[in-house]
C-alpha positions in Angstrom: 33.2 4.4 -6.5 32.6 6.3 -9.7 32.3 10.0 -9.8 28.9 9.8 -11.5 27.6 7.5 -8.7 28.8 10.0 -6.1 27.0 12.9 -8.0 23.8 10.9 -8.1 24.0 10.0 -4.5 24.5 13.7 -3.6 21.6 14.8 -5.8 19.4 12.2 -4.1 20.4 13.3 -0.7 20.0 17.0 -1.2 16.1 17.0 -1.3 16.1 14.7 1.7 18.4 17.0 3.7 16.3 20.0 2.6 13.1 18.3 3.8 14.7 17.6 7.2 16.0 21.1 7.4 12.6 22.6 6.6 10.9 20.3 9.1 13.4 21.2 11.8 13.1 25.0 11.1 9.3 24.6 11.2 9.5 22.9 14.6 11.6 25.8 16.0 9.7 28.7 14.4 6.1 27.5 13.9 4.9 30.8 12.4 7.5 30.7 9.6 5.7 28.2 7.4 2.0 27.9 6.6 0.3 24.7 7.5 -0.4 22.2 4.7 -4.1 22.2 5.6 -4.3 26.0 5.2 -2.6 25.8 1.8 -5.1 23.1 0.7 -8.0 25.2 1.9 -6.6 28.2 -0.2 -6.1 26.0 -3.3 -9.6 24.4 -3.1 -11.5 27.7 -3.1 -11.8 28.0 -6.8 -13.7 25.4 -8.9 -10.9 25.3 -11.6 -8.2 24.3 -9.1 -10.5 21.6 -7.6 -11.0 20.1 -11.0 -7.2 20.3 -11.7 -6.4 18.6 -8.4 -8.9 15.8 -9.1 -7.5 15.4 -12.6 -3.9 15.2 -11.3 -4.9 12.6 -8.7 -6.7 10.6 -11.4 -3.7 10.8 -13.8 -1.3 9.7 -11.0 -3.6 6.8 -10.1 -4.1 5.8 -13.7 -0.4 5.7 -14.5 1.0 4.3 -11.3 -1.6 1.9 -10.1 -3.0 0.3 -13.2 -1.6 -2.6 -15.1 
């Protein structure tokens, strides 16, 4: 196996391992991380951020789900 392939495999695995580690730590110490629903509530308080979130979702849908 080429060294570059090994490097890309490791770079791909690192975020996955980090997500599992964060999930596991969050299960053990539930007060360590804020819930996603609470973060969304804080983000959606201002009108500007609501427009930005809608714009980002529209852009993603336009670029990934259109022909």
